[in-house]
N, CA and C atoms as an extended XYZ file, in Angstrom:
573
Properties=species:S:1:pos:R:3:atomname:S:1:resname:S:1:resid:I:1 pbc="F F F"
N         0.724       -1.197        0.154 N   MET     1
C        -0.077        0.035        0.165 CA  MET     1
C         0.830        1.452        0.273 C   MET     1
N         1.836        1.308        0.892 N   ALA     2
C         2.823        2.397        0.385 CA  ALA     2
C         3.370        2.463       -0.637 C   ALA     2
N         3.593        1.920       -1.786 N   PHE     3
C         3.762        1.694       -3.233 CA  PHE     3
C         2.618        2.912       -3.906 C   PHE     3
N         1.528        2.279       -3.564 N   ALA     4
C         0.352        3.421       -4.059 CA  ALA     4
C         0.084        4.286       -3.630 C   ALA     4
N         0.147        4.978       -2.579 N   LEU     5
C         0.600        6.402       -1.731 CA  LEU     5
C         1.774        6.843       -2.323 C   LEU     5
N         2.543        6.564       -2.401 N   GLN     6
C         4.055        7.288       -2.820 CA  GLN     6
C         3.558        7.181       -4.372 C   GLN     6
N         3.047        6.595       -5.252 N   LEU     7
C         2.748        6.855       -6.743 CA  LEU     7
C         1.618        8.138       -6.784 C   LEU     7
N         0.756        7.927       -6.008 N   GLN     8
C        -0.397        8.838       -6.237 CA  GLN     8
C         0.045       10.144       -5.802 C   GLN     8
N         1.272       10.355       -4.730 N   GLU     9
C         1.621       11.820       -4.631 CA  GLU     9
C         2.546       12.238       -5.679 C   GLU     9
N         3.178       11.012       -6.380 N   SER    10
C         4.060       11.367       -6.877 CA  SER    10
C         3.379       11.978       -8.411 C   SER    10
N         2.671       11.368       -8.881 N   ILE    11
C         1.765       11.731      -10.034 CA  ILE    11
C         0.779       12.943       -9.877 C   ILE    11
N         0.661       13.143       -9.087 N   ARG    12
C        -0.022       14.569       -8.569 CA  ARG    12
C         0.887       15.614       -8.850 C   ARG    12
N         2.134       15.489       -8.012 N   ASP    13
C         3.107       16.733       -8.442 CA  ASP    13
C         3.722       16.681       -9.796 C   ASP    13
N         3.823       15.912      -10.300 N   ARG    14
C         4.088       15.542      -11.720 CA  ARG    14
C         2.900       16.107      -12.754 C   ARG    14
N         1.122       15.680      -12.491 N   GLU    15
C         0.581       16.768      -13.175 CA  GLU    15
C         0.905       18.520      -12.511 C   GLU    15
N         1.050       18.681      -10.945 N   THR    16
C         0.999       19.966      -11.265 CA  THR    16
C         2.374       20.498      -11.972 C   THR    16
N         3.393       20.142      -12.430 N   GLN    17
C         4.418       20.218      -13.252 CA  GLN    17
C         3.863       20.652      -14.157 C   GLN    17
N         3.504       19.364      -14.700 N   ALA    18
C         2.922       19.521      -16.365 CA  ALA    18
C         1.780       19.998      -16.779 C   ALA    18
N         1.128       20.851      -15.870 N   ARG    19
C         0.609       21.859      -16.630 CA  ARG    19
C         1.212       23.148      -16.895 C   ARG    19
N         2.383       23.379      -15.385 N   SER    20
C         3.372       24.710      -16.073 CA  SER    20
C         4.345       24.316      -16.654 C   SER    20
N         4.543       23.144      -17.283 N   GLU    21
C         5.393       22.826      -18.488 CA  GLU    21
C         4.771       23.079      -20.051 C   GLU    21
N         3.069       22.543      -20.008 N   VAL    22
C         3.060       22.997      -20.968 CA  VAL    22
C         3.011       24.571      -20.903 C   VAL    22
N         2.145       25.205      -19.969 N   GLN    23
C         1.890       26.577      -20.479 CA  GLN    23
C         3.479       27.537      -20.941 C   GLN    23
N         4.815       26.480      -20.501 N   SER    24
C         6.118       27.312      -20.597 CA  SER    24
C         6.403       27.123      -22.197 C   SER    24
N         5.928       26.240      -22.646 N   GLY    25
C         5.933       25.864      -24.074 CA  GLY    25
C         6.904       24.738      -24.098 C   GLY    25
N         7.266       23.650      -23.105 N   ASP    26
C         7.705       22.358      -23.118 CA  ASP    26
C         7.152       21.684      -24.247 C   ASP    26
N         7.599       20.740      -24.626 N   GLY    27
C         7.373       19.512      -25.900 CA  GLY    27
C         6.480       18.821      -25.222 C   GLY    27
N         5.610       18.218      -25.747 N   LEU    28
C         4.366       17.203      -25.529 CA  LEU    28
C         5.337       15.697      -25.023 C   LEU    28
N         5.895       15.538      -25.711 N   GLY    29
C         7.005       14.287      -25.905 CA  GLY    29
C         8.250       14.413      -24.592 C   GLY    29
N         8.777       15.460      -24.224 N   LEU    30
C         9.902       15.704      -22.953 CA  LEU    30
C         9.160       15.702      -21.896 C   LEU    30
N         7.669       16.071      -21.909 N   ILE    31
C         6.754       15.899      -20.779 CA  ILE    31
C         6.079       14.401      -20.546 C   ILE    31
N         5.483       13.950      -21.162 N   LEU    32
C         5.502       12.559      -21.459 CA  LEU    32
C         6.567       11.483      -20.752 C   LEU    32
N         7.992       12.025      -21.149 N   ASN    33
C         9.181       11.278      -20.917 CA  ASN    33
C         9.252       11.672      -19.006 C   ASN    33
N         8.845       12.511      -18.806 N   ARG    34
C         9.036       12.662      -17.546 CA  ARG    34
C         8.350       12.133      -16.558 C   ARG    34
N         6.535       11.984      -17.182 N   TYR    35
C         5.812       11.234      -16.449 CA  TYR    35
C         6.024        9.700      -16.137 C   TYR    35
N         6.522        9.096      -17.014 N   LEU    36
C         7.246        7.581      -17.408 CA  LEU    36
C         8.264        7.732      -16.728 C   LEU    36
N         9.541        8.625      -16.407 N   LEU    37
C        10.706        8.087      -15.130 CA  LEU    37
C        10.145        8.198      -13.812 C   LEU    37
N         9.070        9.003      -13.933 N   THR    38
C         8.404        9.202      -12.161 CA  THR    38
C         7.902        7.905      -11.968 C   THR    38
N         6.897        7.130      -13.086 N   VAL    39
C         6.384        6.156      -12.739 CA  VAL    39
C         7.267        4.909      -12.633 C   VAL    39
N         8.142        4.537      -13.190 N   GLU    40
C         9.485        3.777      -13.183 CA  GLU    40
C         9.943        3.454      -11.920 C   GLU    40
N        10.501        5.539      -11.668 N   ALA    41
C        11.375        5.123      -10.551 CA  ALA    41
C        10.443        4.978       -9.022 C   ALA    41
N         8.719        5.102       -8.993 N   GLU    42
C         8.282        4.978       -8.100 CA  GLU    42
C         7.785        3.508       -7.879 C   GLU    42
N         8.021        2.233       -9.099 N   SER    43
C         7.273        1.084       -9.043 CA  SER    43
C         8.450        0.300       -8.040 C   SER    43
N         7.966       -0.192       -7.254 N   ASP    44
C         8.670       -1.799       -6.739 CA  ASP    44
C         9.068       -2.667       -7.264 C   ASP    44
N         8.588       -2.783       -8.454 N   SER    45
C         9.581       -3.234       -9.131 CA  SER    45
C         9.930       -3.005      -10.572 C   SER    45
N        10.742       -3.825      -11.341 N   PHE    46
C        11.383       -3.176      -12.483 CA  PHE    46
C        10.244       -3.389      -13.425 C   PHE    46
N        10.287       -2.209      -14.216 N   ILE    47
C         9.291       -2.075      -15.285 CA  ILE    47
C         9.553       -0.990      -16.393 C   ILE    47
N         9.202       -1.135      -17.876 N   LEU    48
C         9.784        0.058      -18.442 CA  LEU    48
C         8.170        0.149      -19.490 C   LEU    48
N         7.901        1.748      -19.147 N   THR    49
C         7.033        2.267      -19.948 CA  THR    49
C         6.738        2.822      -21.457 C   THR    49
N         5.755        2.617      -21.362 N   SER    50
C         5.136        3.281      -22.838 CA  SER    50
C         4.826        4.266      -23.070 C   SER    50
N         4.336        5.053      -23.939 N   ILE    51
C         2.830        5.616      -24.079 CA  ILE    51
C         3.011        5.923      -26.071 C   ILE    51
N         1.931        5.888      -26.612 N   LEU    52
C         1.790        5.934      -27.912 CA  LEU    52
C         0.298        6.410      -28.668 C   LEU    52
N         0.880        7.525      -29.092 N   LEU    53
C        -0.259        8.315      -29.489 CA  LEU    53
C        -1.449        7.687      -30.590 C   LEU    53
N        -2.405        7.901      -30.931 N   VAL    54
C        -3.355        8.081      -31.735 CA  VAL    54
C        -3.341        8.740      -32.909 C   VAL    54
N        -2.790        8.373      -34.602 N   ASP    55
C        -2.324        9.575      -35.150 CA  ASP    55
C        -3.590        9.019      -36.537 C   ASP    55
N        -4.126        9.036      -36.807 N   GLY    56
C        -5.517        8.438      -37.734 CA  GLY    56
C        -5.695        7.326      -37.254 C   GLY    56
N        -4.939        5.814      -37.910 N   PRO    57
C        -5.550        4.490      -37.885 CA  PRO    57
C        -3.832        3.831      -37.163 C   PRO    57
N        -3.278        4.843      -37.063 N   ASN    58
C        -1.701        4.354      -36.533 CA  ASN    58
C        -1.793        4.761      -35.001 C   ASN    58
N        -0.801        4.520      -34.147 N   LEU    59
C         0.169        4.456      -33.480 CA  LEU    59
C         1.161        5.201      -33.605 C   LEU    59
N         1.630        6.698      -32.545 N   ARG    60
C         3.159        7.248      -33.009 CA  ARG    60
C         3.456        7.012      -31.843 C   ARG    60
N         4.911        6.681      -31.423 N   HIS    61
C         5.470        7.209      -30.623 CA  HIS    61
C         5.634        8.105      -29.707 C   HIS    61
N         5.198        8.052      -28.389 N   GLY    62
C         5.187        9.278      -27.552 CA  GLY    62
C         6.086        9.645      -26.698 C   GLY    62
N         6.452        8.669      -25.639 N   ALA    63
C         7.552        8.560      -25.178 CA  ALA    63
C         7.703        7.141      -24.774 C   ALA    63
N         9.178        6.637      -24.235 N   ALA    64
C         9.062        5.580      -23.720 CA  ALA    64
C        10.859        5.740      -23.227 C   ALA    64
N        10.921        6.404      -22.240 N   PRO    65
C        12.364        6.778      -21.720 CA  PRO    65
C        13.441        5.657      -21.962 C   PRO    65
N        12.933        4.300      -21.081 N   SER    66
C        14.047        2.772      -21.022 CA  SER    66
C        13.745        2.366      -21.631 C   SER    66
N        12.486        2.074      -22.939 N   LEU    67
C        12.516        1.011      -24.027 CA  LEU    67
C        14.066        0.936      -24.845 C   LEU    67
N        14.267        0.350      -25.435 N   PRO    68
C        15.310        0.053      -26.129 CA  PRO    68
C        14.994        0.742      -27.438 C   PRO    68
N        15.664        1.700      -27.888 N   GLU    69
C        15.065        2.255      -29.296 CA  GLU    69
C        14.780        1.659      -30.152 C   GLU    69
N        15.656        0.674      -30.690 N   ALA    70
C        15.543       -0.223      -31.571 CA  ALA    70
C        13.909       -1.081      -31.947 C   ALA    70
N        13.291       -1.258      -30.258 N   TYR    71
C        12.243       -1.696      -30.436 CA  TYR    71
C        11.408       -0.935      -30.558 C   TYR    71
N        11.258        0.690      -29.947 N   THR    72
C        10.454        1.559      -30.458 CA  THR    72
C        10.134        2.275      -31.655 C   THR    72
N        11.604        2.190      -32.488 N   SER    73
C        11.434        2.348      -34.046 CA  SER    73
C        10.538        1.290      -34.695 C   SER    73
N        10.310        0.147      -34.385 N   LEU    74
C        10.087       -0.770      -35.097 CA  LEU    74
C         8.822       -0.994      -35.271 C   LEU    74
N         8.027        0.025      -33.572 N   ILE    75
C         6.586       -0.107      -33.566 CA  ILE    75
C         6.307        1.330      -33.667 C   ILE    75
N         6.953        2.063      -34.124 N   ASP    76
C         6.226        3.282      -34.046 CA  ASP    76
C         5.611        3.260      -35.466 C   ASP    76
N         4.413        3.930      -35.455 N   GLY    77
C         3.399        4.131      -36.411 CA  GLY    77
C         2.704        2.793      -37.098 C   GLY    77
N         2.909        1.607      -35.962 N   MET    78
C         2.175        0.608      -36.313 CA  MET    78
C         0.914        0.825      -36.700 C   MET    78
N         0.044        0.390      -37.345 N   GLU    79
C        -1.476        0.389      -37.668 CA  GLU    79
C        -2.635       -0.468      -36.313 C   GLU    79
N        -3.446       -0.153      -35.686 N   TYR    80
C        -3.603       -0.521      -34.310 CA  TYR    80
C        -4.640       -1.266      -34.842 C   TYR    80
N        -5.325       -2.310      -34.052 N   GLY    81
C        -6.504       -3.447      -34.533 CA  GLY    81
C        -6.624       -4.040      -33.493 C   GLY    81
N        -7.734       -5.112      -33.406 N   ASP    82
C        -7.649       -6.261      -32.610 CA  ASP    82
C        -6.282       -7.245      -33.110 C   ASP    82
N        -6.181       -8.059      -32.051 N   ASN    83
C        -4.581       -8.795      -32.220 CA  ASN    83
C        -3.586       -7.904      -32.790 C   ASN    83
N        -3.455       -7.021      -32.182 N   ARG    84
C        -2.463       -6.207      -32.704 CA  ARG    84
C        -1.505       -5.988      -31.511 C   ARG    84
N        -1.150       -6.609      -30.572 N   GLY    85
C        -0.202       -6.540      -29.744 CA  GLY    85
C        -1.295       -5.938      -28.451 C   GLY    85
N        -0.807       -5.674      -27.452 N   SER    86
C        -1.251       -5.397      -26.127 CA  SER    86
C        -1.949       -3.403      -26.285 C   SER    86
N        -1.093       -2.920      -27.236 N   CYS    87
C        -1.334       -1.555      -27.277 CA  CYS    87
C        -2.274       -1.214      -28.742 C   CYS    87
N        -2.089       -1.793      -29.485 N   GLY    88
C        -3.133       -1.888      -30.546 CA  GLY    88
C        -3.971       -2.444      -30.760 C   GLY    88
N        -4.339       -3.285      -29.827 N   THR    89
C        -5.599       -3.890      -28.827 CA  THR    89
C        -6.017       -2.937      -28.164 C   THR    89
N        -5.862       -2.987      -27.275 N   ALA    90
C        -6.162       -1.602      -26.392 CA  ALA    90
C        -7.139       -0.724      -27.052 C   ALA    90
N        -6.129        0.228      -28.266 N   ALA    91
C        -6.277        1.277      -28.431 CA  ALA    91
C        -8.098        1.150      -29.707 C   ALA    91
N        -8.033       -0.216      -29.862 N   PHE    92
C        -8.645       -1.018      -31.081 CA  PHE    92
C       -10.124       -1.040      -30.117 C   PHE    92
N        -9.639       -1.583      -28.966 N   ARG    93
C       -11.175       -2.070      -28.373 CA  ARG    93
C       -11.315       -0.966      -27.045 C   ARG    93
N       -10.641       -0.036      -27.111 N   ALA    94
C       -10.745        1.086      -26.016 CA  ALA    94
C       -11.266        0.580      -24.742 C   ALA    94
N       -10.477       -0.639      -24.530 N   ARG    95
C       -10.342       -1.075      -22.951 CA  ARG    95
C        -8.878       -1.416      -22.540 C   ARG    95
N        -9.223       -1.718      -21.425 N   PRO    96
C        -7.311       -2.189      -21.345 CA  PRO    96
C        -7.258       -3.557      -21.136 C   PRO    96
N        -6.130       -4.213      -22.095 N   VAL    97
C        -5.593       -5.483      -22.151 CA  VAL    97
C        -4.303       -5.430      -21.243 C   VAL    97
N        -4.509       -6.695      -20.846 N   TYR    98
C        -3.217       -6.991      -19.788 CA  TYR    98
C        -2.283       -8.574      -20.545 C   TYR    98
N        -1.319       -8.303      -21.424 N   VAL    99
C        -0.993       -9.786      -21.506 CA  VAL    99
C         0.192       -9.920      -20.676 C   VAL    99
N        -0.229      -11.696      -20.430 N   THR   100
C         1.410      -11.987      -18.906 CA  THR   100
C         1.861      -12.690      -19.439 C   THR   100
N         1.751      -13.142      -21.065 N   ASP   101
C         3.542      -13.246      -21.679 CA  ASP   101
C         3.283      -13.454      -23.158 C   ASP   101
N         4.150      -12.244      -22.847 N   ILE   102
C         3.657      -12.244      -24.959 CA  ILE   102
C         4.273      -13.296      -25.774 C   ILE   102
N         5.289      -14.106      -25.477 N   ALA   103
C         5.767      -15.524      -25.962 CA  ALA   103
C         4.367      -16.562      -26.454 C   ALA   103
N         3.986      -16.102      -25.408 N   THR   104
C         2.337      -17.175      -25.814 CA  THR   104
C         0.797      -16.414      -26.050 C   THR   104
N         0.813      -15.168      -26.219 N   ASP   105
C        -0.600      -14.622      -26.320 CA  ASP   105
C        -1.000      -14.616      -27.510 C   ASP   105
N        -2.331      -15.026      -28.471 N   PRO   106
C        -2.666      -14.615      -29.621 CA  PRO   106
C        -2.401      -13.187      -29.935 C   PRO   106
N        -2.751      -12.339      -29.543 N   LEU   107
C        -2.662      -11.363      -29.371 CA  LEU   107
C        -1.169      -10.555      -30.232 C   LEU   107
N        -0.443      -11.043      -29.621 N   TRP   108
C         1.279      -10.741      -30.119 CA  TRP   108
C         1.472      -11.656      -31.107 C   TRP   108
N         0.586      -12.715      -31.590 N   ALA   109
C         1.206      -13.320      -32.602 CA  ALA   109
C         2.111      -13.016      -33.490 C   ALA   109
N         1.831      -11.678      -34.316 N   GLU   110
C         2.505      -11.265      -35.119 CA  GLU   110
C         3.555      -10.456      -35.020 C   GLU   110
N         3.710      -10.001      -33.635 N   PHE   111
C         4.462       -8.878      -33.111 CA  PHE   111
C         5.725       -9.905      -32.274 C   PHE   111
N         5.742      -10.787      -31.689 N   LYS   112
C         6.442      -11.356      -30.416 CA  LYS   112
C         7.794      -11.041      -30.830 C   LYS   112
N         8.148      -11.784      -32.141 N   GLU   113
C         9.550      -11.895      -32.507 CA  GLU   113
C         9.962      -10.426      -32.689 C   GLU   113
N         9.130       -9.073      -32.761 N   LEU   114
C         9.395       -8.110      -32.139 CA  LEU   114
C        10.045       -7.473      -30.720 C   LEU   114
N         9.503       -8.025      -29.967 N   ALA   115
C         9.430       -8.094      -28.509 CA  ALA   115
C        10.491       -8.823      -27.988 C   ALA   115
N        10.248      -10.357      -28.025 N   LEU   116
C        11.257      -11.106      -27.677 CA  LEU   116
C        12.470      -11.061      -27.303 C   LEU   116
N        13.100      -10.508      -28.385 N   PRO   117
C        14.908      -10.343      -28.503 CA  PRO   117
C        15.175       -9.163      -27.489 C   PRO   117
N        14.174       -8.296      -27.451 N   HIS   118
C        14.538       -7.209      -26.272 CA  HIS   118
C        13.965       -7.928      -24.536 C   HIS   118
N        13.583       -9.146      -24.389 N   GLY   119
C        13.423       -8.952      -23.400 CA  GLY   119
C        12.379       -8.995      -22.777 C   GLY   119
N        11.534       -8.514      -23.330 N   LEU   120
C         9.846       -7.688      -23.283 CA  LEU   120
C         9.194       -9.049      -22.832 C   LEU   120
N         8.339       -9.911      -21.893 N   ARG   121
C         7.888      -10.842      -21.699 CA  ARG   121
C         6.219      -10.401      -21.064 C   ARG   121
N         5.718       -9.258      -20.703 N   ALA   122
C         4.310       -9.028      -20.333 CA  ALA   122
C         4.422       -7.846      -20.879 C   ALA   122
N         2.937       -7.490      -21.356 N   CYS   123
C         2.893       -5.974      -21.721 CA  CYS   123
C         1.258       -5.432      -21.488 C   CYS   123
N         1.225       -4.742      -19.809 N   TRP   124
C         0.023       -4.452      -19.690 CA  TRP   124
C        -0.526       -2.798      -20.295 C   TRP   124
N        -1.383       -3.157      -21.115 N   SER   125
C        -1.445       -1.917      -22.148 CA  SER   125
C        -3.500       -0.801      -21.794 C   SER   125
N        -3.151        0.356      -21.608 N   THR   126
C        -4.286        1.202      -21.356 CA  THR   126
C        -4.745        1.867      -22.310 C   THR   126
N        -6.033        2.051      -22.528 N   PRO   127
C        -6.218        3.216      -23.994 CA  PRO   127
C        -5.753        4.926      -22.937 C   PRO   127
N        -5.913        5.853      -23.779 N   ILE   128
C        -5.670        6.773      -22.990 CA  ILE   128
C        -7.108        7.859      -23.695 C   ILE   128
N        -8.148        8.219      -23.296 N   PHE   129
C        -9.092        9.214      -23.732 CA  PHE   129
C        -9.264       10.257      -23.356 C   PHE   129
N        -9.677       11.234      -24.576 N   ASP   130
C       -10.211       12.595      -24.014 CA  ASP   130
C       -11.532       12.584      -23.508 C   ASP   130
N       -11.996       13.866      -23.153 N   ASP   131
C       -12.395       14.733      -22.517 CA  ASP   131
C       -14.239       14.030      -23.032 C   ASP   131
N       -14.232       13.145      -24.652 N   ASP   132
C       -15.443       12.552      -25.165 CA  ASP   132
C       -14.615       11.047      -24.887 C   ASP   132
N       -14.128       11.009      -23.978 N   ARG   133
C       -13.867        9.246      -24.577 CA  ARG   133
C       -13.659        8.617      -25.966 C   ARG   133
N       -13.079        9.618      -26.476 N   LYS   134
C       -12.394        8.897      -27.653 CA  LYS   134
C       -10.636        8.974      -27.711 C   LYS   134
N       -10.025        7.178      -28.213 N   VAL   135
C        -8.938        6.993      -27.825 CA  VAL   135
C        -7.924        7.677      -28.484 C   VAL   135
N        -7.332        8.604      -27.476 N   ILE   136
C        -6.178        9.247      -28.063 CA  ILE   136
C        -4.646        8.585      -27.868 C   ILE   136
N        -4.651        7.602      -27.533 N   GLY   137
C        -3.459        7.071      -26.926 CA  GLY   137
C        -3.269        5.710      -26.484 C   GLY   137
N        -2.137        5.185      -26.105 N   THR   138
C        -2.235        4.120      -24.847 CA  THR   138
C        -0.900        4.130      -23.561 C   THR   138
N        -1.112        3.750      -22.638 N   PHE   139
C        -0.043        3.737      -21.994 CA  PHE   139
C        -0.005        2.219      -21.439 C   PHE   139
N         1.347        2.023      -21.874 N   ALA   140
C         1.840        0.252      -21.545 CA  ALA   140
C         3.001        0.237      -20.381 C   ALA   140
N         2.946       -1.147      -19.693 N   ILE   141
C         3.869       -0.984      -18.721 CA  ILE   141
C         4.149       -2.844      -18.906 C   ILE   141
N         5.802       -3.026      -19.666 N   TYR   142
C         6.338       -4.070      -20.079 CA  TYR   142
C         7.414       -4.653      -18.786 C   TYR   142
N         7.086       -6.024      -18.463 N   HIS   143
C         8.456       -6.780      -17.984 CA  HIS   143
C         8.463       -7.664      -18.425 C   HIS   143
N        10.051       -7.596      -18.026 N   LEU   144
C        10.686       -9.049      -18.353 CA  LEU   144
C        10.907      -10.355      -17.628 C   LEU   144
N         9.537      -10.618      -17.058 N   ALA   145
C         9.201      -11.744      -16.769 CA  ALA   145
C         7.532      -11.570      -17.132 C   ALA   145
N         6.820      -13.085      -17.540 N   PRO   146
C         5.469      -13.122      -17.597 CA  PRO   146
C         4.620      -12.555      -16.245 C   PRO   146
N         3.727      -12.267      -16.161 N   GLY   147
C         2.658      -11.992      -15.039 CA  GLY   147
C         1.892      -10.995      -15.066 C   GLY   147
N         0.605      -11.243      -14.541 N   ALA   148
C        -0.675      -10.376      -13.928 CA  ALA   148
C        -0.384       -9.466      -13.204 C   ALA   148
N        -0.777       -8.077      -13.678 N   PRO   149
C        -1.210       -7.063      -12.843 CA  PRO   149
C        -2.321       -7.594      -11.493 C   PRO   149
N        -1.532       -6.769      -10.711 N   THR   150
C        -2.832       -7.024       -9.133 CA  THR   150
C        -3.837       -5.664       -9.272 C   THR   150
N        -4.648       -5.780       -8.755 N   GLN   151
C        -5.841       -4.973       -8.386 CA  GLN   151
C        -4.984       -3.760       -8.295 C   GLN   151
N        -4.466       -3.723       -7.319 N   GLU   152
C        -3.415       -2.418       -6.732 CA  GLU   152
C        -2.891       -1.518       -8.160 C   GLU   152
N        -1.981       -2.908       -8.845 N   GLU   153
C        -1.302       -1.814       -9.724 CA  GLU   153
C        -2.432       -1.471      -10.775 C   GLU   153
N        -3.375       -2.236      -11.044 N   ILE   154
C        -4.694       -2.158      -12.248 CA  ILE   154
C        -5.384       -0.631      -11.678 C   ILE   154
N        -5.152       -0.267      -10.298 N   ASP   155
C        -5.510        0.987       -9.937 CA  ASP   155
C        -5.344        1.956      -10.368 C   ASP   155
N        -3.682        1.496      -10.353 N   GLN   156
C        -2.920        2.889      -10.048 CA  GLN   156
C        -2.472        3.201      -11.697 C   GLN   156
N        -2.483        2.158      -12.428 N   ILE   157
C        -2.486        2.500      -14.112 CA  ILE   157
C        -3.545        3.189      -14.194 C   ILE   157
N        -4.841        3.184      -13.812 N   GLN   158
C        -5.537        4.074      -14.238 CA  GLN   158
C        -5.593        5.336      -13.619 C   GLN   158
N        -4.785        5.399      -12.597 N   THR   159
C        -4.579        6.939      -11.561 CA  THR   159
C        -3.805        7.613      -13.199 C   THR   159
N        -2.624        6.693      -13.442 N   ILE   160
C        -1.463        7.209      -14.341 CA  ILE   160
C        -2.078        7.415      -15.691 C   ILE   160
N        -2.862        6.880      -16.234 N   THR   161
C        -3.671        6.936      -16.952 CA  THR   161
C        -4.251        8.216      -17.404 C   THR   161
N        -5.401        8.344      -16.267 N   ASP   162
C        -5.896       10.049      -16.256 CA  ASP   162
C        -4.782       10.729      -16.117 C   ASP   162
N        -4.180       10.824      -15.475 N   SER   163
C        -3.072       12.348      -15.362 CA  SER   163
C        -2.672       12.383      -16.690 C   SER   163
N        -2.182       11.174      -17.471 N   VAL   164
C        -1.519       11.340      -18.620 CA  VAL   164
C        -2.537       11.990      -19.757 C   VAL   164
N        -3.473       11.709      -19.588 N   ALA   165
C        -4.482       12.223      -20.455 CA  ALA   165
C        -4.981       14.088      -20.310 C   ALA   165
N        -4.773       14.233      -19.142 N   ARG   166
C        -4.718       15.502      -19.081 CA  ARG   166
C        -3.828       16.339      -19.264 C   ARG   166
N        -2.546       15.801      -19.569 N   ALA   167
C        -1.127       16.379      -19.983 CA  ALA   167
C        -1.568       16.521      -21.076 C   ALA   167
N        -1.978       15.432      -22.010 N   ILE   168
C        -1.596       15.484      -23.257 CA  ILE   168
C        -3.056       16.376      -23.650 C   ILE   168
N        -3.900       16.434      -23.194 N   MET   169
C        -4.982       17.587      -23.708 CA  MET   169
C        -4.478       19.481      -23.274 C   MET   169
N        -3.919       19.162      -22.535 N   TRP   170
C        -3.465       20.446      -22.480 CA  TRP   170
C        -2.224       20.939      -23.132 C   TRP   170
N        -1.702       20.065      -23.682 N   SER   171
C        -0.881       20.227      -24.315 CA  SER   171
C        -1.144       20.586      -25.813 C   SER   171
N        -2.652       19.871      -26.299 N   LYS   172
C        -2.927       20.066      -27.342 CA  LYS   172
C        -4.085       21.366      -27.257 C   LYS   172
N        -4.675       21.995      -26.572 N   SER   173
C        -5.423       23.066      -26.246 CA  SER   173
C        -4.305       24.345      -26.225 C   SER   173
N        -3.232       24.283      -25.374 N   LYS   174
C        -2.324       25.188      -25.855 CA  LYS   174
C        -1.497       25.277      -27.536 C   LYS   174
N        -1.520       24.254      -28.210 N   GLN   175
C        -1.326       24.678      -29.107 CA  GLN   175
C        -2.474       24.738      -30.272 C   GLN   175
N        -3.377       24.226      -30.347 N   ASP   176
C        -4.611       24.866      -30.604 CA  ASP   176
C        -4.611       26.492      -30.437 C   ASP   176
N        -4.599       27.222      -29.028 N   LEU   177
C        -4.444       28.576      -28.612 CA  LEU   177
C        -2.829       28.659      -29.890 C   LEU   177
N        -2.204       28.593      -29.814 N   VAL   178
C        -0.950       29.016      -30.477 CA  VAL   178
C        -1.244       29.444      -31.820 C   VAL   178
N        -2.035       28.597      -32.311 N   ARG   179
C        -2.206       28.597      -33.477 CA  ARG   179
C        -3.719       29.488      -34.291 C   ARG   179
N        -4.274       29.838      -33.335 N   GLU   180
C        -5.575       30.399      -33.445 CA  GLU   180
C        -4.858       32.065      -33.108 C   GLU   180
N        -3.894       32.238      -32.368 N   GLU   181
C        -3.589       33.188      -31.944 CA  GLU   181
C        -2.045       33.690      -33.175 C   GLU   181
N        -1.669       32.879      -34.142 N   THR   182
C        -0.603       33.033      -34.682 CA  THR   182
C        -1.417       33.825      -36.175 C   THR   182
N        -1.150       35.373      -36.132 N   PRO   183
C        -1.450       35.629      -37.303 CA  PRO   183
C        -1.275       34.930      -38.654 C   PRO   183
N        -2.475       34.766      -39.647 N   GLN   184
C        -2.411       33.929      -40.913 CA  GLN   184
C        -1.800       34.755      -41.821 C   GLN   184
N        -0.918       34.780      -42.559 N   LYS   185
C        -0.140       36.296      -43.926 CA  LYS   185
C        -1.419       35.787      -44.772 C   LYS   185
N        -1.456       36.932      -45.183 N   PRO   186
C        -2.520       36.854      -46.647 CA  PRO   186
C        -1.685       36.234      -47.498 C   PRO   186
N        -2.599       35.632      -48.644 N   PRO   187
C        -1.745       34.701      -50.017 CA  PRO   187
C        -1.162       35.727      -50.687 C   PRO   187
N        -0.320       35.483      -51.239 N   LEU   188
C         0.476       36.124      -52.724 CA  LEU   188
C        -0.398       36.601      -53.296 C   LEU   188
N        -0.482       38.052      -53.929 N   LYS   189
C        -0.912       37.862      -55.020 CA  LYS   189
C         0.036       38.297      -56.132 C   LYS   189
N        -0.087       37.546      -57.147 N   LEU   190
C         0.933       37.921      -58.516 CA  LEU   190
C        -0.183       38.928      -59.231 C   LEU   190
N         1.191       39.883      -59.490 N   VAL   191
C         0.161       41.031      -60.260 CA  VAL   191
C         0.740       40.907      -61.811 C   VAL   191
């Protein structure tokens, strides 16, 4: 229980900082990396975390500070859908997907050869929703050994996901505001 309380406090602090970071112009990738590093540092076991962002029918790399770059580059831009790993399936189904063994789970049949060489054995992924309950990304926790989340971990994953969703929406709102405030140049007229 101490882990849960410490993580909640750290996520609250991170959320306060994220709001300020968005306002000061920090990029979304940097803000998301800071979230994930906070989560990884507070975990009572070794985990690797990832955020993928929905871009049309694809999932794009948002942040993954500890995952091997070779792996993140392989999955960047993958189309999401049913039976497309944990994240692709979570985005498609709009509900959490807890794969306890990547080597044997049918959701990973097409993708296990991407993950296993990097020692990734379990992946728990949760969709990230905007205010209208539209999936805008996924938050994932990878483990180097097969395993299922406890109820406490599931509760904490939801807390993390909700906080990350707010940071993404603040960043999007800031980007939209900047676009609105930037004067549009009139089109060139050819004489």
